[in-house]
N, C-alpha and C positions, 0 to 999 in steps of 0.2 A: 045441916051445917056441920055436924060432927063428921059425917062421911066426907064432905068436901075438904074439911080441915085436915083430916087424916091423909087424904090423897095428896094435899099440898105438902104435908110433912114428909110423906114418902118420896115425893119428887125432889124436895129439897135435900133429903138424905141421899138420894141417888146422885144428885148433882155434886154433893160434897164428896161422896165416894169416888165418883168419876174424876172430879178435880184432883183428889188425892192421888188417884192412879196416874193421871196425866202428869202430875208433879213428879211422881216417882220416875215415870218414864223419861220425862224431860231431864231430870237429874242424871239418870242412867245414860241417856244419850249424850248429855254434856260430858259426862265422865269418859264415855267411850270415844266420842268424836273430838274432844278437846284435851281432857286431862290425860287419858291413856293413848291418845292417837298415835304419838310417835312410837311408843313401845309396841302397840299392836301392829302398826305398819311394819316395824322392823321384824316382828315375829312372823308376820305374813310373808314378808319378802324373803326371810331366811328359809321358809318352807318352800317357797316357789323359785328361789334363785339358785343358780348353779355356777360355781366358780371354775374357771379354767385358767391354767397357767399358759403364758405366752413365752415361748423359749427365746432367751437372749443368746444368739449364736456365739459359740466359742470362736475366738479369733484364729486367723491363719498363722502358720509359720512359713516364711518365705526365705529364699536364698538372697544373695546380695544383688541379684538382678530382678528380683520380684517373682521368680518362679515359685509356684506354690508347692511346698513340701508336705504340708498338712492343712486340711480344711474340714469344714463341717457341712454335710448335706442333710437336708430335712426330708425324712420319710414320714409316712402317715399311717396310723393304725385306725381301723374302722371298728367301732364297738356298737353294741345295741342294748336296749333295755327290754329283755325278753317278756317281762310282765305287761309291757305296753304294745307288744307286737300284735297288730290287727290289720284288717283291711284299711286302706286309706284312699282318699280321693285326690288324685293329682290335678293340677291345673295346667292349661295350655300356656306356655311361657309367652306366647305372642298376644293372645286374646284375653287370657285370664279366665277363660271358661273352664268349668269342671270337665274332667275327662272321666272315662269309666273307672270304677273302683279297681284297685290293685290288691290282690290277696298276698299273704305272706309267701305262698308258694311261687306266685308270679314274681314277687320281689326277689326271692332267693335266686331265681333264674337270671334276673337282670344283673344282680350283684356278681354272680358267678361268671357271667359273660365278660365282665371287666377284670376280675381278680385272677382268673385262671382256675378257680375252684370249680367243683361240680355243684349243681343246684341242690342236690341232696346233702352235700357237706355243709353248705351255708344254712339250709333249713334246719339241719340237726343242731347247729350251733345256736340258732335263734330260739329253738324250742326245747333245749336240753333241760332248762330249769325255768318254768314259766312264772316262778315267784321271784326271780332275781331281777335286779335293775341293772345288771352289768354282765355283758358277755363279749369276749374278744372274737371278732369275726375274721379279720385278716390283719396281718402286720406288715409294716414297711412298704407301703405302696409308694411309687414315685409320684411326682406332681401330676402328670397327665392322668394316671389311673385314679388318683385321689379326686381330681376335678370331675372325672366322669362319674364316679360314685355319688359325689355331692349333687351333680346335675340330675340324678334320679329323683331327688326331692323326697326321699323316704323319711318320714317324720320321726321314726323311732331309732334312727341311726345317729351315732355321735362320732366325733373324730378327735384323735390325739396326735400331737406332733411327736415324732420319734427321731431326734437328732442322732446322726451317726458320724463318727470321725473317720475320715478316709485319707489315704496317703497316695496321691496321684502318681508319684514316681517310685512307688514300691520300696525296694531295698536301697535306693539311692539316698544316702545319708540317714538310713533307717536307724543306725547306731547312735546318731546324734539327735534326731528328731524325738525319739522315744515313743511312748505308747500310753494308752489310757487304762484306767482300772477303777476300782471302787475304794472310797475312803472308809473310815471307821463307821460312818453313818449309812453307808451303802450308796452314797451319791457318786456319780461318775466324775473322775478327776484325773489329772495327769499323774502317772505313777512311775515314769521313767524318762530319762533324757530331758530335752527341753520342754516337753509336755509337762514334766514335773517341775523343773527349775523355774519356768516362766508361767506357772499356773495363774499367778495373780494378774499378770498382764493379759493372758489369753481368756480367762474366765469372763463370760457375760453374766448379766443379771436378769433373771426371769421377770416378766411382767404378769399382770393378772387382769382378766376380764370376767364379767358375770353376765348371765342371761336368765330370763325368767321362763319357767315351764308351766304348762297348764296342769289341771287336775289329772289329765290323762298321762302326765309325764313327758309330753311332747314339748319341745322348745317353741316358745312363742316368737314369731318373726319380729324383727326390728326392736328387740328388747336388750340387745347386747350393749353393755357399758364397759368402757375401758377404765379400770381402776388404777392401774399402774403400768407405765410404759416399760417395755423391755429395753435393756441396754446391751448392745453388741460388745463382745470382747475386742481387745486391740490386737494388732498384728505384731508378731515377733519377727524382726528383720535380722537375719543371721549374716555372718561374713562369708559363709560357705558359697562356693561357686559350684552349682549342681552339675554342670557339664564336666568340669574337671574332676569332681567327686566320682561321677560315673566312670570316667576314663580310668581313674586310679583304681577303682574297685575291680574293673575288668582286668587290668594288667596284673594287679596283685593276686586275684583269684587264679589266673593262669599259672603264675609262678609258684604260689603256695601248693597248688595241685601237682605241678610237674616236679617239684623238689620234695614232695611228701611232708611239708612242714605242717605243724599243728595249727598255726595261724600266722597272719601277717598284718602289719599296719603301715600306713603311709600318712605322714603329716606334711602339709605344704603351708608355709608361713610367708607372709609379706614382710620383708626385712625392715622397712622403714616404719611400719605401723604395729607389728606384732599380731596382725589379723590372721586367723586361721582360715585359709581358703579351702583346705581339704583335710578331713580327718577320716580316712578310709580304713576299712579292715575287711579281712576275709577269714572265717565266715562272717557274714553280716546279716542282721535280721530285716525282714519285711514286716513293718508294723501292721500291715493288713492281714498277716498270717504268721504270727509269732511262733506258732507250734511247729513250723517247718525248720526252725533253727534251735540249736542247743541253747537253753537259757543262759549258759555261761557267756554267750556272745550277744545277748540282748542289749547290753550297754556298750559304751565306747571304751575298748581296751586301751586306746592311746591315753586315756585319762585314768583308767582303773586298774591296769595290770602293770605293776612295777617290775623291773628286771635289772640285773647288773649290766650296765651299758657296754662294758668292755672297752675296746680301743677307740671307739668314737669319743670317749671321755678324754683321750689324750690331748685333744685340741683345747679343752678347758685347762688342763694341766700346763700345756705349753704357754698359753696366754698368761696364766698367773706367774709362771717362771719369768717371762719377759717383763711383765708389769712390775714385778718385785725387783727388777734389775739384776737378776741372777744369771741371765743368759741372753744371747741374741740368736737369730736364726742361723748364724754362722759360727757360733761358739763351738769349739771342738772338745770332745770327750772320748776317752777310750771306753768302749763298750764291749764287755765280754758276753758270751752267749749265756753264761750262767753266773749268778752272783749270790754269795752268801753274806747277809748283812751282819753288822757287828752284834746284833741281838740274836742271831741264829736263824732268821727267816731266809728262805731260798726263793730267788726269782730267776725265771728262765725265759728266753725268747723261743718262739715256735720254730724258727728257722735256725739250723745249725750254722755257726760262724765262729771265727776266731775273735781275738780282742781287737775289734775294728775301731779305727779313728772316725767317729761320726760327728757331724754337726747336729744341732737340734733339728734342722731340716731333714737330715738323714734319718734321725730317730723317728720322726713323723712318717717319712716315706716308707721305711722298713717296718714300722709299727713295733719298735723295740720296747718291750716291757722293762728291760734292765736299764736302758738309756733314759727313759722318761722318769724312772724311779730315782736314779742317781741324781739327776738334775733337780727333781722335786725335793729331794732330801736337803737341799740348800735352804729351803724355807723352813720355818718352824712349823710344828704341827698345828699350832693355833692359827698361823697365817694361812695355811692350806685350808683349814676348816672355815675361816672367815671368808675366804674367796668363794667357797662352795655356798655359803649362806648368801653372799652378795649376788650369786647367780640364782638365788631363790630355790635352791635344792632343799629337800627336807620339808617342803610345805606345798600346799595345793596352789594351783595357778589362780590368777584373778578370775578365771571363768567360774570356779566353784561348781564344777559339773557334778551332778548326782553320782555318788559312789567314787568320786575322784580320790586317788591315793596321794599321799604326801611323798611317797618314797621313803628311803631310810638313809640318813647319814648320822653316824654316831659321833659323839664329841671326842676330842683327842684323849680325854681321860678313859674312854671306853675302848680305845684302839689297842689291840694286842700287837705284837711285833710284826706279824704277817699283814694284818690289816693296815698298819701304818704305811707300809710300802705298796700294798696292792691297790689302795685307793688312787694312786697316781695313774694307774692304767685301767680304772673302771671296774675293779672288783672290791668287795667289802663294803659296797654301798649299792643302793638301788635308786633308779629314776624311772619316770614314766616317759613314754615317747614324746609327749608334749613338752616335758622339761628338757629333753635333749634338743628338740627343735628350738626351744627358747634360748639355749646356750648358743646355738649357731646363729640365731637371729641377732643376738648380742654381738657376736664377733663380726658379723657382716655389717652391723650398724655403727661401726667405729667405737665399739665397746659400750654402747648405750643399750641397755635392756629396756624394751617396751613392754608394757603390760600385755599379757596374752588375752586376746579377745575372740569370742565366738559369736556374740550377739552385738549388733550395731545399735540396738535400742528397741523400745516398745513404742510402736506407732499407733496413735489414736486415729479415729475416723476423720478428724479434721487435719490430719497430717502432722500433728504435733509429735515430736519424738522425745521420749523420756528414757531414763535408765541407760543413758549412753555411757560407754566405758571410759575410763581415764586414758588420757593420751600423754601423761607425764612420764618421760623416760628417766632412767637412772644410770649414771656412769658406773660401770662395774670394773672395767680395766681401761687403760688409756687407749686412745685412738691408734697410737703406734703399735701397742701390743696386739690389739685386735687385727689391724691390717697385716702386720707381719705374720700372725698366725694363719690368716687366710692365704697369704702368699705362700707360706710353707706347705699348705694343703694342696697347692697346685702340683707339687712334686708327686703326690699320690696318683694324680691323673696322668702325669707325664711319664712316670717310671715305676709306680707301685705294681704289686702283683695283679691287680684287677684293672690296670690302666686301660687296656683295650675295651673293657666293658663300660668304662665311665666317660670316655671322650664324647664330646658333642661337637661336630664340625662347625667352625666359625666362632666358637665361644671358649673363653678361658674358664675352666671349671675348677673349683676348689672343693675337695671332698676328703673324707676319712672313712676307711673301712673299719669294721669291727667284728671280732669273733669272741664271744664271751661264753665261758663255761656255765652251764646251768646246773643248779643243785639237783641231786638225785632224790630229794625229798627226805633224806635221812641226815642232813647236816653236812654233806660232803659233795664235792663236784663229781661229775660223771653221769649227769642226766641229759647229755647232749649239748648243743650249742645254740645260742642266739646269734644270728648273723645280721649284720647291719651296715648301712651306708648313710652318712649324713653329709650334706654339702650345700654349696652356694653357687650362684651364677648371676651375672658374669663376675669373675673374681676381682676385677679391677674396680667394680662398683656394684656390689651385691644387691640384687633386687628380691630374690626368692630363695628360700630354704626348702629343700626336700629331704625328709628323713624317712628311711625305710628300715623295718625290722621284720625278720622271719624267725619264728620260734621252732627250733629243733628240725631244720630241714634234714632230709636223709640222703639225697643224691649228691648234694654239695653242702659242705659243712663249714665254709668260711665266707668272707664278705662277697665272694663271687656269686653267691646265691642271691644276694640282695641287689648287687650292682646293676643287672639289666633292668630291674624295676626303677631304680633311681634314674638311669639314663633315659628310659622311655618317658617317664613322667616329667623330668626336668625339661626334656626336649619339647614336650607338649606345653609346658608352662611358658617357656620362652617364645614359642610360636603363638600361643593364644594371646599373650599379653604384649605381643609385638616388641619384644626386647631387642634392641639393635645389637648386631653381632659385635664382638670385640674388635677394636681397632688398634690395640697395643699388644705386643707380644706377652706371653705368659712370663711371670717372674720365675727366674731359675737361680735360686740360691744353691751354693755347693752343698752336697750331701756328705762329703767327707773332707778331710784336710791332710 
């Protein structure tokens, strides 16, 4: 009895112990499978999942006709996990049956046959550090080669997208389009030109996907999950006509080279809108190869490099004199070749002449510094300054181009005696090429200045256009003053010193030449000349402005250096945009009395 009872006690005790153990295990299982399940799953997933960025492509920059000036192409990098490099068993893509094992040596040869490397090079990269989980095998494969490598089915290879910014038209508008660089965090971003200015419009937003990997580090098929959709950047639509830009660059390059000038610029503006159709320069950068161009020319010098405009500024002075009621195109004035002002400043004309009876038209035709200064002196200093401000001088244009200069106009209180008079003929102040073109746009548009525009807007994928520029004009001078000034400029083309270089058969052309002394860098003139021509066509109903500047030409040092560029480009503009020839005779105001 006692032995049987003992046995029963032992069994009971065992049952209790087993029950207790089972209870502990149940509690532990409940804790693992229920209480801690989500945390443990997340930890497991974190260890097995791999995140990959999905590139949101940067938007394009296009010209006014949709021609791509800047775009993004996707290239692919192939990487590997060297610690996981081993034989693998491929499968037949048709039947799904296993194929013979492939060794790392065999795989290296297959990869090299696609990438252009040698098998030994690939194998060396795969095995350089067998403890590493990352090794770059090849960079920047195009889509076809990338697909071919992927088709090999090598389980320990991985792939990265490598977006690259390309400029299909090379240097065409390269000064305007800009270029890419790295920001303070090292991220690639626009750092020059429109790439910089329109970065918010252009920039895409990267997405994210994750996939699971096995214990061997190899990706598990069909486990990829899209966590965040990538968003493409929008398109920047410019006002630039790339065909005209190309033509202007070619003509300008030839003349800069032949005259020995340091640089040249051309601005073409649509009179009725203020749109910049061409902002060309030479030298000009190719954003695909910036190192081939002096960094001083990587930007747009028409925006960033101010200069004393010289005689092309006399058109602004003439318009203000007429608008203020101080003269008409036929008002007569005795103009000496040299004039000493009451305050002791001395003004001279380039060409020797006596005390000639000139009209305001004659003053414009002969480009008389003395004549325009005498007539401008009938306005108060404040009036002249106020007109300059109405033309938006001394401030950046509405474009706000990166690195854009305001130019310099001092207040009347800051004018010394010489500056007071010199500003009438474009010295003692500085402007940019874009500002000069804007002055002529205003004169051609009945005295209404239109906001300068280079970007028509930011176009989203659905076609929605945002960031469109203002189209609100501003009356600067009267329509009469503007048109009479344009009429007077026709005398430059009919009888000025560069007349034969400016004429375009069939069209009435209004233009003004300029030859401005350049500082020698020591606070005095003597550093050469900036030669220029700015003009409009057709003069009776102006549609386009062409403004040309050449810095320090050597073989020709007056407006005749810039005149052939003006004539060729304006001719191309009139032909390209099918502007009807003039049907009325040119206005011929008397130049003397």
